[in-house]
Structure formats: structure tokens, C-alpha cells
N, CA, C and O of each residue as an XYZ file, in Angstrom:
252
protein
N      94.594     84.560   -105.784
C      93.277     85.221   -105.136
C      93.122     84.693   -104.075
O      93.517     83.548   -103.856
N      92.283     85.710   -102.873
C      92.247     85.217   -101.212
C      91.125     85.002   -101.395
O      90.148     85.603   -101.842
N      91.646     82.874   -100.498
C      89.665     83.457   -100.175
C      89.280     83.310    -99.063
O      90.147     82.922    -98.280
N      87.864     83.537    -98.488
C      87.078     84.284    -97.556
C      86.333     83.478    -97.119
O      85.279     83.847    -97.637
N      86.105     82.656    -96.552
C      85.092     81.541    -95.722
C      84.116     82.282    -95.189
O      84.530     83.270    -94.582
N      83.079     82.150    -95.209
C      82.133     82.491    -93.647
C      82.309     81.453    -92.671
O      82.833     80.370    -92.409
N      81.487     82.502    -92.234
C      81.608     82.541    -90.241
C      80.908     81.685    -89.819
O      79.749     81.784    -90.221
N      81.032     81.165    -89.405
C      80.484     80.386    -88.045
C      79.867     81.037    -87.713
O      80.110     82.126    -87.192
N      77.932     80.055    -88.135
C      76.927     80.826    -88.381
C      76.125     80.283    -85.930
O      75.470     80.752    -84.999
N      76.952     79.054    -86.356
C      76.638     78.826    -84.912
C      77.486     79.394    -83.419
O      77.065     79.631    -82.287
N      78.667     79.460    -83.955
C      79.598     80.306    -82.275
C      79.996     81.598    -83.012
O      80.803     82.268    -82.368
N      79.690     82.036    -84.016
C      80.107     83.145    -84.641
C      82.191     84.054    -84.512
O      82.716     85.151    -84.707
N      82.586     82.686    -84.085
C      84.348     82.507    -84.186
C      84.553     82.285    -84.794
O      85.321     83.161    -85.190
N      84.482     81.403    -85.642
C      85.185     80.202    -86.281
C      85.024     80.833    -87.963
O      84.360     81.752    -88.441
N      85.941     79.881    -88.517
C      85.476     80.195    -90.082
C      84.987     79.259    -90.020
O      85.174     78.648    -88.968
N      83.862     78.428    -91.352
C      83.533     77.093    -92.108
C      84.630     77.098    -93.130
O      84.828     77.969    -93.977
N      85.351     75.937    -92.916
C      86.203     75.455    -94.294
C      86.279     74.285    -94.824
O      86.124     73.325    -94.069
N      86.471     74.106    -95.900
C      85.192     73.143    -96.975
C      86.552     72.123    -96.682
O      87.706     72.393    -96.350
N      85.970     71.040    -96.917
C      86.778     69.491    -96.951
C      86.327     69.220    -97.959
O      85.191     69.607    -98.234
N      87.117     68.417    -98.898
C      87.195     67.416   -100.353
C      87.149     65.750    -99.626
O      87.445     65.431    -98.474
N      86.650     64.848   -100.800
C      87.860     63.490   -100.673
C      87.422     62.723   -101.526
O      86.790     63.301   -102.410
N      87.535     61.167   -101.666
C      87.508     60.772   -102.370
C      86.317     59.478   -103.196
O      86.381     58.470   -102.492
N      85.613     59.309   -104.050
C      84.362     58.741   -103.803
C      84.836     57.339   -103.926
O      86.050     57.170   -103.807
N      84.144     56.393   -104.125
C      84.187     54.752   -104.261
C      85.553     55.030   -105.552
O      86.779     54.921   -105.547
N      84.501     55.436   -106.565
C      85.815     55.493   -108.069
C      86.759     56.478   -108.629
O      86.961     56.860   -109.781
N      87.462     56.887   -107.098
C      88.222     57.668   -107.583
C      88.129     58.727   -107.558
O      89.058     59.271   -106.962
N      87.208     59.536   -108.047
C      87.391     61.044   -108.777
C      86.286     61.243   -107.143
O      85.515     60.789   -106.297
N      87.150     62.414   -107.762
C      87.207     64.067   -106.283
C      85.705     63.966   -106.099
O      84.861     63.454   -106.835
N      85.572     64.636   -104.833
C      84.418     64.660   -104.527
C      84.698     66.420   -103.344
O      85.145     66.574   -102.207
N      84.205     67.305   -104.296
C      84.666     68.903   -103.982
C      84.055     69.044   -103.053
O      83.126     68.239   -103.125
N      83.987     69.643   -102.102
C      83.284     70.672   -100.224
C      82.116     69.064   -100.115
O      80.930     69.066   -100.445
N      82.597     68.309    -99.779
C      81.674     66.708    -98.925
C      81.824     67.749    -97.755
O      80.832     68.384    -98.113
N      82.138     68.252    -96.951
C      82.366     68.231    -95.438
C      82.186     69.742    -95.485
O      82.279     70.131    -96.649
N      81.928     70.869    -94.498
C      82.311     72.309    -94.194
C      82.176     71.918    -93.028
O      81.250     71.332    -92.467
N      84.044     72.597    -92.371
C      83.538     72.287    -90.713
C      84.091     73.362    -90.292
O      84.810     74.078    -90.989
N      83.810     73.557    -89.149
C      84.273     74.996    -87.809
C      85.607     75.102    -87.476
O      85.825     74.237    -86.627
N      86.742     75.811    -87.749
C      88.123     76.234    -87.483
C      87.749     76.145    -85.936
O      87.754     74.930    -85.741
N      87.362     76.888    -84.481
C      86.801     77.201    -83.500
C      86.714     75.918    -82.817
O      85.497     75.735    -82.779
N      87.409     74.660    -82.108
C      88.044     73.774    -81.877
C      86.642     73.343    -80.851
O      86.176     72.210    -80.726
N      86.110     74.724    -80.128
C      85.442     74.181    -78.787
C      83.995     74.276    -79.555
O      83.045     74.092    -78.795
N      83.598     74.575    -81.162
C      81.983     74.595    -81.236
C      81.861     73.601    -82.235
O      80.658     73.440    -82.443
N      82.774     72.610    -83.188
C      82.207     70.956    -82.787
C      81.119     71.420    -85.270
O      80.669     70.666    -86.133
N      81.243     72.558    -85.192
C      79.567     72.866    -86.217
C      80.685     72.140    -87.211
O      81.852     72.346    -87.541
N      79.300     70.852    -87.586
C      79.929     70.569    -89.503
C      78.822     70.170    -89.748
O      77.925     69.936    -88.939
N      78.799     70.010    -91.440
C      77.965     69.715    -92.442
C      78.645     68.721    -93.558
O      79.819     68.779    -93.924
N      77.702     67.844    -93.994
C      78.518     66.707    -94.650
C      77.311     66.260    -95.295
O      76.162     66.390    -94.874
N      77.933     65.393    -97.011
C      76.863     64.805    -97.995
C      77.433     63.926    -97.922
O      78.604     64.096    -97.583
N      77.126     62.978    -98.097
C      76.574     61.855    -97.888
C      75.603     61.361    -99.055
O      74.390     61.540    -99.161
N      76.662     60.551   -100.070
C      75.034     59.780   -101.213
C      73.671     60.808   -101.514
O      72.608     60.490   -102.049
N      74.134     62.282   -100.924
C      72.837     63.798   -101.483
C      72.402     63.355   -100.130
O      72.092     62.184   -100.351
N      72.269     63.490    -99.342
C      72.148     63.331    -98.433
C      72.656     64.748    -96.760
O      73.861     64.882    -96.543
N      72.031     65.258    -96.199
C      73.301     66.628    -95.717
C      72.925     66.526    -93.868
O      71.900     66.889    -93.290
N      73.904     66.035    -93.421
C      74.253     65.845    -92.641
C      74.968     67.311    -91.483
O      76.048     67.822    -91.778
N      74.367     67.666    -90.551
C      74.683     68.379    -89.131
C      75.227     67.822    -88.187
O      74.900     66.777    -87.624
N      76.329     68.711    -87.927
C      76.860     68.777    -86.309
C      77.385     66.606    -86.483
O      77.373     66.093    -85.364
N      77.687     65.779    -87.410
C      78.159     64.890    -87.767
C      79.435     64.721    -87.218
O      80.458     65.153    -87.749
N      79.398     64.153    -86.252
C      81.412     63.312    -85.796
C      82.168     63.239    -87.230
O      81.932     62.563    -88.231
N      83.043     64.080    -86.971
C      84.043     64.125    -88.217
C      85.315     63.242    -87.436
O      85.410     62.931    -86.249
N      86.284     62.959    -88.628
C      87.053     62.657    -87.636
C      88.373     61.169    -89.014
O      87.940     60.586    -90.008
N      89.936     61.064    -88.409
C      90.564     60.735    -89.777
C      89.772     59.034    -89.792
O      89.363     58.152    -89.037
N      89.957     59.430    -91.428
C      90.449     57.770    -92.040
C      91.294     56.849    -91.168
O      92.284     56.860    -90.437
N      90.675     56.323    -91.488
C      91.626     54.769    -91.476
C      92.834     54.007    -92.034
O      93.636     53.194    -91.574
N      92.613     54.660    -93.321
C      93.419     54.176    -94.478
C      94.622     54.828    -94.703
O      95.344     54.485    -95.640
């Protein structure tokens, strides 16, 4: 099955791809963040403890 991701509404060039993570108890958190594939755009949408953040810089974990 082919996955179709939405076009980024900020730059209209990249697409938004989902990122997943693990919670404190090790449970999977599906679609914790969505990020634009266009490196010049930098758009991101992230969910933390039920709060939605737009444009927060996403980086690599030190773990």
C-alpha cells in the first residue's frame, strides 16, 4: 500500500512526514511529530504531553 503524505502548507515544496518516539514507560508514541522534508523550510509540528508546538527545533537525541 502506497503512503501519501500531505504537502507542507508553509513552503508548498516539501511534504510532511511523521516521526514516532517512545514514552517514559517504553510505549510507542505514533506520529509524535510531523516535519517538512524541505531543509530550507524547517516547519515542524510536535505533540508533548497533549500540547501542540509549531516550529520548535527538532534534533537528535543524546540517548
